[in-house]
N, C-alpha and C positions, 0 to 999 in steps of 0.2 A: 279837215285837210285830208285828202284821199291818200290811202297808203299804196305804194306800188304793188301790183299783183306778183305773187311769189313765182319764181321761175320753176318749171318742172325739172325735178332732180333726174339726172341722166346717169343711168348705171354705167359703170366703165365697161368697155368691151371684153370679151373673154381674152385672156392671155394667149396668144397664138404660141408663145414659147412654151408654155405649160402644156397646151396640147399636143405640141410637136413632141415632146418629151414623154407623153403618154402614149403615143402610138406605138403600135406593135413593132414596126419596122425600125423605129427609133431604138426600142428597147433592145431589140435583136442586135442593132449595130454597136450600141454601147457594150452590150456583152461581149461582142467581138473585139471591141477595143480593149476592154479589160483583159480578155483571154490573151490576145496578141502581145499587150504590154506585159502582162505576167510572164508570158513565153519568153520575150525578148529579156526582161530583168533576170530571169533564171537562167537562160541560155547563154548569155555573153559572158557572166562570170564563169561559168562551167567551160565555156570554150577557151575563155583566158587562161584558166587554171590547168585544163588540159594541154594547152599549146606550151605554157611554162614548164610543165612536167616533161613534155617532149624535148624541149630545148635544153633542160637540165641533164636529161638522159643522154642526149647528143654530146654535150660539152664533157660530161664525165667520161664518155668513151673516147673523146678526142685526147683528154687529159691522160688517160690509161695509155693510149697509143704513144703520146710523147714519152712517157716513163718508160714503155716496153722498148723504144728505141734507144733510150739511154742505157737500159739494161743491157740490150744487145751489144752497144758499144763496150760496156765494161766486160762483157764475156769474150770479146776478142772478133766480133764480127765487124770488120773494117770495111764491108763493101759500102761504095758510096762516099767514103770519107774524101774530103777535099785535099788531094795531095798538094795543091798549090799553098794551102794554108799551112800545112805541115812544113813545106819548104821554107815559106816565109818566116815561120817561128825559128827555124834553124839558123836563117840567116840573121835574124836578130839576136843571135847568142843564147837562144834557149836551149835547155837540154833537149835531147831527142825525145820524140814523142812516143811514149809507151802505153799499152792498153791497160796495164795493170799498175796505176801509179803507186808509188812507195813514198813519194815525198810531197808535201804541199805545192812545191813547184810544178810537179808532174800533174798534180790535181789541176792546176790552173790551165795547163796545156790541154788537159783532156776537156775542161770547160770550153776553152778557145776553140778546139776542134768541133766540139759538139754545137756550139752556138753558130759556127760558121756554115755548118751543114744544115741547119734548121731555119725555117722561115715560119714563125708562129702565125697562127689563123688570128684573125681580128679579135680583139679584146683577150688574147692569151698571151701570158707572160711567161718567160724563162727566166728564173733567178737562181743565180749561184752564190752559195754561202760557203766560205772557207775559214776553218778555225772559228766558227761562231761569228763571222762577220761578214757583212754584204760584201761581195766581190764584184758581180756585174749582172746585167740583165738584157733580155733580148724581147722587145726593143728597149732601147735605153730609156725612152720617155716612159715614166711610169705614172699611173693615176696617183692622186693626192694620198689615197688611203694604202697604196702600196710602197711609198717612199720609205728609204732607209731609217729616217728618223721617226717614223710612226709606230705605234704600239704593235700593229700586227707584225711588221717586219722584225721586231724585237722578240716576238714570240717565236717566230720560225728560226730565228738565229739560236735559239735555245733548245731546239729539237734535236734528239740524238737517235731517232728511230723513224721507221715509215710511218706516215700519216696521212690521212685525207679527212676532208670535212667540208663544211659550208658555213661561212660567216655572214651574218645578216648586217648590212651597213646601211645606214640611215639616208645617205645620198642616193637620191632616186637615179641620178645619172650613173652612178657606179653599179647599183643593184647589189645583189649578193656575190660573194666571192667564193668560188669553188676551187679547191686546191688539192694537190697530192704532191708528197715529198718523197724523195728517194736518197738515202745516205750514202756516203763513200767511206769505206772503212780502210785503215792502214793499221796493220798487225793488230786488229781487234779494236781499234780506236776510231771513232767517227771524226774525220778531218774535213770532210766536205758535205754540202747537202744541195741536191737540186729541188727547186720548188717550181712546180708547173701550175700557174692560177690563171683563173679566168673570171671576169667580170661580167655578169649577165644583164647590165643595165641596158646595153645596146640592143641585144635580142629582144628584152622586154619592151623597150621603147618601140621597137619595130612591130611587135605583137599588138601593142595598144594602138598604134597608128593604123594598123591592118583593121583591127577591130572597131576603130572609129569609122573608117571607110565602109566596113561591113554594115555598121548601124546607120549610116547615111543612106547607103543603098536600100536596106531594109526599110527605113522610114519612108522613103520615097515609094517603094512597092506597096507597102502597107496603105499608104494614102490612096494610091491607085486602086488597090483591093477593096477598100472600105467604100470607096466611091462606086465601084462595080457592084459590091455587096449591097449597098443602098438602093441602087437601080434595080438588081435582081430581086431583091426582098419585096420591092413595091410591086413588081410584077407577079411575084408568087403569091403575095398577100391581097393582091387586087380582088379575088374572090370573096374575101372576109369583108372588104369594104362594099362590095355589091350585096353581100349577105346583110350587113347592116342596114344599107339603103332599102333593100327588099323588106326588112323587117320593120322599118319605119313606114313603109307603104302599106303594111297589112292593117287592115281594119274589119270590122264585122261586115262591113258592106262591100269590101273588096278584098278577095282572098286570091286574087289570080296571079300574084307576083311570083316569078320562078327565076332561078338562077342558071345561067348557062354553064353546061359541064364541059370542061376542056381537060383532055388527056386522062391520066390515071392518078393514083396517089391519094393521101389524106384530104388534100384540098377538094379533089374531085368527089371523093366519098363524102365529104361534109356537104357539098352543094347537092349531091344526090339525096343525102339524108333530108337536108332542108326541104327539097322540093317533094320528097316523099312526105314529110310531115305537113307541108302545106297541102298536098292533096288530101291527106287525112283530116286536116282541119276544115277544108272546103266542104268535103262529104259530110263531116259531123255538123258543121253550120247549117248546110242544106237540110240534112235530116232533122236537125233541131227545129230549123224554121218551119218545115213542112210539118214536123210533130206538133209544134205549137199551133200552127194554124189549123190542122186536122183536129187536135184535141179541143181547141176552142169550139170549133164548128160543132163537134159531137157533144160537148156540154152545153152549148148555147141551145140546141134543140130541147132537151127536157127542162132546161131552166125557163125557156119560153112557154112550154106546155103548162108548166106548174104556176107560172105567173099568170097566164091567160085564164086559166081555170079558177085561180084564188080571186081574180078581179070580177069574174061573172058569177062567183057562188053567191046564191041567195040565202034566205033565212029558212028554207024548206029543209028539215032534218034529212029526209031522203037523197035530196041533192047534195046536201053536204057530205053524206057517207059516200056517194059516188065520187064527189070530187076528191075527198080524202085517200079513197082507194087508188084513184088515179094518180095523185101526188105522191102516195108510198111507192106505187110501181116505178114512177120516174125516178124517185130518189134510189130506189134499189139498183135501177139501171145505172145511175151516176155512180153509186158505190161500187158496182161491179167493173166500171170503167177505171175508176180511180185504183181499185185493187190491181186490175190488170197492168195500168201504168207502173204501179209501185212494183209489181213483180218484174216487169221488163227492166226498171231501173236496178232492181237487186241482181239481175241476171250477170251484170258487169262486176260484181263484187267477188272476191275471191272465197267467200263464205257461203256462196249462193248453194252450192252442192253439199250433201253429207253422204259420203260414200259408205257402201256396205256390199257384202257379198250376197248375190241374188241367185236362187235356183231358177233357171229360165224356164224350165217346163212349168212349174208351179206358178211363176209370175204371169206367163202367158195366159194361162187359163184363168187367173184371177182378173185379168184385163178384160177377157171376154164376158165373164160373169158380171162385172161392174158396168159394161157397155150395155147390155141387155136392157138396162133400166132406163136408157135414153130415150127409146122408141120403138115401136111395134115394127119390126123389120125381120127378114130372114137372117139371122145370125149364125155364123158358121166359124169353125176353127180350121184355117188352112193348113197350118203345119205348126209343130211344136218341137222347137230345139232342146237339146239335152246337154246339161252341163250347167256350170256357174259363170258369173261375170260380175265385176266391180262396177257399180253405178249407184245413182241416187234414185231409189225406189219411189218416193213421192213425186220427184219432178218427172220421170218417165211416165209414172201413171197418169199425170196431170197432162202431159203432151198426147199420150194415147187417147185419153178421154175427150181433149179437144178435137182430135182427128176424127173421133167417132161421132162427136156431136156434129161436127161439119158435114160428116157423110149422111147423118140423120137429116139434116136441114136440106140436103140436095138430093133426097132419095124419097121414094113413095113407099107405102106399106107393101108392095109386092117386090121391092127391090131387095138385094142381097148385100149384106155387109159382113165382111170376113177379116178376122185377126189372125196372124200368123208371126213365127219367129224362125230364125236360122242363125247358126253360128258356125264359124270356121276358126283357123289360127289366127286371123288377123282382124276379123269384123263380125260384129253381132248386129243382125238386122231384124227390125220389128215393124211390121206393115199393118196398115188399115186399107182394106180394098172393099170398093163399093160398085154396084153396077147401075149408078145413077145417071144423071144428065150429063156428066163430065164438064170439063173447062177447056175453053177455047185457047188454043195455043199462045195468042198473044195476052192471055191472062195468067199464064202459069208462072211468070216470074213476079208479075205485079202483086198477086195476091198474098205475097209474103211480106209485103210492105205493111207499114202500120196504117190502120184505118182504111185499107184498100179491100175492094170487093170486086168479083167477077162482073165485069160490065155487061156480059151476055148471058147471065145466069137467068133461066126462066123463073125462079123464085128467089126472092130477095131475103138473105139472112137478116134475122133481128139482133144479130150479135153487134159487138162494139167494133168489129174490124181488127181485134188484137189477138184472136185466138191462133191463127197461123204463125204470126210474128212470134208469140211466145213459144209455139212448138220449135220454131228455128233458133230461137235463143236458147232453149234447153238443150237441143242437139248440139249447138256450137260451144256451149259450156261443157260438154263431155267430150269435147274435141271431135265432133263427128259433124253430120249433115242431114237434112231433110232432102229426100229425092221424091219428085212427083212424076209420075206417068199417066197420062190422061187423054182420052179420046170423047169428042162429043157424042152423046146418046149411047155411049158405051160404058161409061164409068171412070173412076179414078183410083190411083194407087199410091198412097203416101207412105214412104219407108224411111224409118230413122236407121241411119247407118252410123254405128258407133265403133271405135276400136276396142278391141277386147280388153285391153289395159288402159283406159283413158285416164284414170284418176291415181291418186295416191293410195296408201294401204288403207283398207277399210276402217271405219270407226266402230262397226258392230257387225254381226254375223245374224243372218237370218234366213230361214228356209222358206 
């Protein structure tokens, strides 16, 4: 019985939601949300507390104003007293109104006049207590907590002196009760008491409603701001997406991807930095590719020569000796090529140089003495600088010897080769001058490339084509440069131009 073929297992598609949350713009937006929510959660309670404090301050000022008006009435300031009220009291058979009451009856009349001329603000209550008993209030309708049979009223009935305070009430509609009391004395005895009380529930409810309205408006505005922030962040971070796409497109065979630079700022700097990096990578890959091709070509020749001679080598001892000599010569050339390649590779390392203080005059004369052994030419000393400089003696010696060897290869026995040095406050110059065949203008840049040789030279160098690149690498490692001036049939001058302080403090001192 045939078994059914197994179906291929399909991996679940990547979760777009997770990818969305991992995006930079989403992360920025979420942090905005957290910051805004934190701000709202902190700001609203603080605003509410601040407004409550302002309301309490205003209420206390109103209570103090009520008491001050009552005290003014007690002191005899009758301006603004409702005369109709006094006349009606007299018609009802009450004793005549006096400003300084002497009996409880006159205290009642005083409260009647005061209540008649005062219209309390909302949630403010004027309460009169005579002989430690509730007498009347304005307005007459009191909240549950201020009614005569409640504990708070009973506490006020027992007061015999001025007092003020705030009482916390559990009823949210009433809120807290702010109050001030003003006693009335007759012959040193308290017979009456004015209580000015205010419940804060109404104002606080209005504050809460206002804050709710503010929160609703803020919520709507925040949503619009977040949507705008999402769109704006997408626009601002678009170069990062382009950077990621360009990075994905980069390969060893295609390094041409570049980012458009728009405006200024960090994103533009990042795009410029990426483009500069890609320029360096492209140049480095091209150099590496050319270097590998050229090195392979240069190494293939001696290998072919060695292989061919070994294949045709016979049994004759003399023939074998000639073949072995030729093979050893090619192996030496390969060894020199490998050493030069290793030297160029080391030139990019920070420990390539070993700095020391060098006496310029002595050093120049030593270079001329060493160069004379390279060939039978007319050797001269152009100039000798005085002073000292910090450099790597061995590396500069190697560079000058390479230049001198190059001059020997492109001159004849009757030509002149000169070495000279000069120094000023900023630069040290060390040159090798010859009166040989010179270098064509189109070759003067190319000869500093690896494995390059002058195309129109009358005599071909048997070197590896790495001598001048090594000189250039040594000069650049000293933060300097190599300068060439040449004319065909008149000669060439190679000058090492080095800053006078190119390196760190010397490792050793030599004369």
